[in-house]
C-alpha positions as semicolon CSV with decimal commas, in nm:
position;residue;x (nm);y (nm);z (nm)
1;M;16,071;-8,218;-5,288
2;I;16,311;-8,509;-5,259
3;F;16,166;-8,845;-5,158
4;I;16,296;-9,160;-4,994
5;S;16,184;-9,518;-5,057
6;E;16,095;-9,758;-4,775
7;E;16,403;-9,971;-4,857
8;A;16,634;-9,669;-4,841
9;L;16,473;-9,558;-4,516
10;E;16,538;-9,898;-4,357
11;K;16,903;-9,898;-4,471
12;I;16,961;-9,539;-4,356
13;N;16,820;-9,621;-4,010
14;E;17,038;-9,933;-3,996
15;I;17,352;-9,734;-4,084
16;K;17,269;-9,459;-3,834
17;T;17,231;-9,723;-3,561
18;T;17,549;-9,911;-3,658
19;E;17,753;-9,590;-3,679
20;S;17,595;-9,448;-3,357
21;L;17,474;-9,136;-3,538
22;G;17,235;-8,934;-3,324
23;S;16,897;-8,796;-3,420
24;D;17,063;-8,466;-3,519
25;F;17,220;-8,636;-3,824
26;F;17,040;-8,615;-4,158
27;V;17,098;-8,736;-4,513
28;R;17,278;-8,486;-4,735
29;V;17,251;-8,544;-5,110
30;S;17,420;-8,340;-5,379
31;V;17,520;-8,335;-5,742
32;V;17,885;-8,289;-5,841
33;S;18,064;-8,269;-6,175
34;G;18,210;-8,596;-6,294
35;G;18,124;-8,946;-6,398
36;C;18,088;-9,081;-6,749
37;S;17,763;-8,889;-6,810
38;G;17,885;-8,554;-6,673
39;L;17,718;-8,532;-6,331
40;S;17,738;-8,764;-6,030
41;Y;17,536;-8,810;-5,714
42;K;17,688;-8,776;-5,370
43;M;17,530;-8,889;-5,043
44;D;17,656;-8,846;-4,685
45;F;17,534;-8,806;-4,331
46;D;17,570;-8,458;-4,185
47;N;17,458;-8,268;-3,877
48;E;17,529;-7,909;-3,983
49;S;17,303;-7,709;-4,212
50;Q;17,446;-7,455;-4,456
51;P;17,289;-7,115;-4,536
52;N;17,141;-7,209;-4,877
53;D;17,032;-7,563;-4,788
54;Q;16,698;-7,691;-4,907
55;I;16,547;-7,907;-4,632
56;F;16,286;-8,176;-4,687
57;E;16,135;-8,449;-4,477
58;D;15,989;-8,774;-4,607
59;K;15,879;-9,070;-4,395
60;G;16,022;-8,898;-4,087
61;T;16,371;-8,865;-4,236
62;K;16,533;-8,528;-4,301
63;I;16,692;-8,493;-4,646
64;V;16,906;-8,187;-4,719
65;T;17,060;-8,057;-5,040
66;D;17,223;-7,737;-5,154
67;L;17,026;-7,504;-5,382
68;K;17,229;-7,580;-5,696
69;S;17,191;-7,957;-5,653
70;F;16,819;-7,922;-5,588
71;L;16,774;-7,793;-5,944
72;Y;16,890;-8,138;-6,063
73;L;16,723;-8,340;-5,786
74;F;16,368;-8,198;-5,789
75;E;16,114;-8,486;-5,754
76;T;16,395;-8,744;-5,721
77;T;16,358;-9,052;-5,501
78;L;16,650;-9,195;-5,304
79;S;16,617;-9,574;-5,325
80;F;16,808;-9,880;-5,208
81;S;16,849;-10,224;-5,360
82;G;17,025;-10,505;-5,175
83;G;17,105;-10,865;-5,252
84;L;17,346;-11,025;-5,497
85;N;17,252;-10,801;-5,788
86;G;17,170;-10,497;-5,575
87;K;17,288;-10,149;-5,658
88;G;17,305;-10,018;-5,300
89;F;17,175;-9,662;-5,281
90;Y;17,062;-9,514;-5,611
91;F;16,858;-9,220;-5,734
92;E;16,540;-9,239;-5,939
93;N;16,569;-8,902;-6,110
94;P;16,293;-8,796;-6,352
95;N;16,509;-8,499;-6,461
96;A;16,790;-8,715;-6,602
97;S;16,792;-8,737;-6,981
98;R;17,041;-9,025;-6,968
99;T;17,229;-9,229;-6,709
100;C;17,540;-9,443;-6,731
101;G;17,540;-9,819;-6,685
102;C;17,662;-9,799;-6,325
103;G;17,375;-9,564;-6,232
104;E;17,605;-9,324;-6,050
105;S;17,619;-9,052;-6,310
106;F;17,365;-8,877;-6,529
107;A;17,302;-8,591;-6,769
108;V;17,014;-8,345;-6,804
């Protein structure tokens, strides 16, 4: 399962409204090679499922990831922090053995 915090949910709904994204759009999260710790997170809006997608729903929001990324994202929470010192969207990943200072890359 992949989870979403209340703050991230509010921001996602705000973005979907601002960008006029319909109810068929969902959050796609994935893990790609790169970053100072070896792996980086990627997040987009999408409206087309792929054959090996893993589909979850939390707080009424559909979250989709590919099978390979799910191995790294199991039990992860997508969060959001705003304000002057805010990080924007970030991932609280219990599988990460270390993260970089920017919070955008990790290692397992």
